[in-house]
N, C-alpha and C positions, 0 to 999 in steps of 0.2 A: 938405325937400330931395329931390331926384330920385335916390333910391338904392333899388333894388328890394330885396325880402326876400332874405335869405340862402338859398342852396340849396347846402350845403356838407356834406361828409362826411369822416369818418375822422381828422381831425387837431385837432379842438377839444380844448383842454386848459384846466384851471382854472390861473389865474396868480396865486398868493398873494404874489408877490415885491413889494417896494417899488418904485414907479416912480421911475426915476432923472430928474435934471433937468440943464439946461444948466449952471446954476450949480454944481451938485454936481460936473460933470465939466470945469469951467474948468481949462485947462491940460492936459487929458488928451484933449481931443475928437479931435484928429488921429489919436492912437494907437488910440482906440476905433474910429474909422471905418475906418482901414486894416486893423485886426485883423479886423473884421467883413467887409470886402471879401475878405480872403484866406480866412477861415473859410467863407464862403459858397461860393466856387469849390471848395474842397476838399471841402465837403459834397455839392454837387451832382454833380460830374464824378468818376466812378469808372471803371475798366476798363483794359484793356491799353494804351490810348494815353495814360494819365495816369501822371506820375511825381511822388511826394511825397518830400521830404526835409525836415529841420529848417529848411533855409535857403530852399527854393523849392518852388513848385508848377509843373507844367508839363503842358498838354494838347496833344497833337499829332495831330489828326484827319486832316490832309492836305486839309481842305476849303478852298475858295476864299474865305475870309474871315480877316482877321488874328486876330480874337478866337477863332476856332476853332483857332488854333495859338499859345497864349498861355503865357508864362512870368511868374509873379508872384514877385518877389524881395523876400524879407524884409529883408535887410541889403545895401543898395546899396554899402556900403563894402568887401564881400568880393569883390574882383575875381576871384579864383580860382573861387569857387563861381558867380559870375555867368557866367563863361566856360563852366563846365560845363553850367549850365542853358540857355544859349542855343544852344550848338553844333548840337544837332539841328534848331533852327529855321532855320539859315542854309542854306536849300535854295531853289533856283529852281523847285521843283515847286509851291509853295504860298505864300501871303503869311503872315506871322508878326508877333507883337507881344510886347512886354516892358512890363510895369508895375512900377515900382519903389516900394517903400512908404517913401520917404523921399528927402530931398535928394540929387541926383546931383553927384558931384565930376567933375573934368575927366578923371581916368583912366578912370572908367566911361563917360563920354560918348565919349571916344575909342575905347575898346574896342568899344562898340556900333556906332559909326560905321564902324570898321574891318570889321565883320562885315556892313555894309550896312544897318544900322537908322538911322532918322532920328527925332528928336524931333518928333512930330506935334501934341502938345498936353500941357498940364499940367492934369489933371483936377481941378477943385475938390472938396475934402472938405468937405461941407456938413452943417449941422445947424439945427434950428429948435426953439424953444420952442413946443409945440403950442397953448399959450395965445395966442401970437401970430400963428397961422396966418392968413393972408390968402386966402380962397377965391376962386377964379376960376370964373365959371359961364357956360357957353355957353347957348344958348336951350333951351326946354322940350322940344325933340325929342331931347335927349341924357339918358342916364341911365347910372349906374355900377352894375354887379351883381356881387356876390361869387360865384364859381364854384368847382366842385369837380372830382372826377375824371370825373364824367359829361360835363363840357364840356372835358375835356383837348384834344381835336382842335381844337375851335374856338379856345381860347386859344393853342394852338401855331401854328396858321395865322396868327392875327392878330399875334402877337409876331413870327414869322418874316418876315411881310410888313413889318411896321412898323420892324423893326431891320435889315431886310435880311441876315438870317443864313440859313445853310442850314437847311432844316427838320429834317433829321436831328440837327443840333446842338441845336435848340431843344427837340426831343422829350425830351432828357435833363434839361431843367430845368422841364418842365410839370407840372401838378397830380398826374398820376398817380404820379410818383416820390416824393411827399412821405412816404408811409407808410413807405418803406424808408430814408429818411434822417433823419427828424425825431428830435431828442433830447428827453430829459426837460426840461420848462420852456420849450420852444420852441413856437412856433405859426406855421405858413405860411399866409398869406391871399393868394388870387389873385383878381384883378378883371378885368372886361372893361367897357370903355366902349361904349356903343351909340348910334347915331344911328337913331332909330325901331328897326328890327329888325336893323340892320347892325353887326356888331362892327367897331370903328374903332381901338380902342387897348387897351393892357393895363398892369397894374401887379401887383406883388407886395410885400406887407408881410411881413417876418419879424420876430417879436417874441421878443427874447431878452435876458436880463440886464436887464430893465426898460426896454429901448430898442426903438423901432420902426425897423427898417432898411427902406429903399425900394429895390426893384430892379425891372429889366425894364419900365421906362416906354418904351413904343413906340407910335407913332401911324402908321397906314397913310398912305402918301404923299399921297393926295388929300385927307386931312382935316388936314394940317399947317397951322399958321398960323391956326387957329380957335379956340384956347383949349382944345382937348381934352386936350393934355398936362398942363396945370395942372389940369384937372378931374379926370382919372383919378389924378393924384398926390394932390390935395388932399382929395377926398371920402373915401377910405379913411382918411386921417390925421385927418379930422374925427370919424370914428367912434371911432378909437383914442383921440382927446382926449376924447370924451364918456364913454369907459370909465375915464378917469383916467390914461392914459398922458401923459407929460410932454414927451418929446423924441423927434424923428425925425432919422435921419441918412441920407446918400446920397453917392454919388460921381457927379458930373456930367461930361458933356462940356462943353467951352467952348460949343458951340452950344446945349446945353440949360440951361446954368447961368441964363441970364436968366429962364427959366420959373420956376425954383426960387426966384430972388431975389424975384420978384414975389409968391410964396407966403410970403415971410418968412425963407427960408433965408439963412444967412451962411456964408462960407468960413472954414475953420480951417486951411488948408494946401493943398497941391497933390500930385497922384500923377503923376509923369512917365510918359507913354506913348510908347514908341517903336515905330515900325512898319518892317518889312522887306517890301518889294514884289519878286516875282520879276523878275530882269533882263530876262526876255522880255516 
């Protein structure tokens, strides 16, 4: 397969844990996926623009992208806590978003709508048994390479372009931050897909608790629709499967979910995502 040799430093850890399976987590997968989503944002994003409580996480950068001003709500039934979490995001100075880690009732929907938020999609919470992974392969001019801190800038540039996020925000989740956030038993793996010598897509695998979590799948605009997203997702998971890992999880956009379904992922629930755009 067309995967270059690893060039990675600083975060390799032995992993003596038992690899978990889809069957083992039957009935628990949605909770596992949303807990990992919440845990990952809390791990990556720190600083004066971040608020953490037992009930919610909020980052408020003021940048011109909804994900850069995001609240993640653990308990969608707690209307008072939800109101507290979203109040600072009800500004016409920047777009903002709210992700709720469970089904949304009428009262919550009405509260968010009264604050100017609209339900834009229900993001599938997805998982695959790596033994059932269906790889998609573009032509031989494409390769995936694992990268480390020495290629932080290239990974950030590619991710920012592909996800259309402000670069300053992506800087906070790039390879160079891992040493300061990685916990015992975790491993962060960063990847770039190349077309010849051009970086065209990114991926991250976070391995924790015997599960491979997939994040930051982004393809630069001119390479979309060519199978690159499936390739940069699938090849790292093939490696993890060869190592003995049994399950991968992710949170997909509705637009991206067909790519993951072709790889063998199935949905185990949805994460409602609300977005508020400035009135101007």
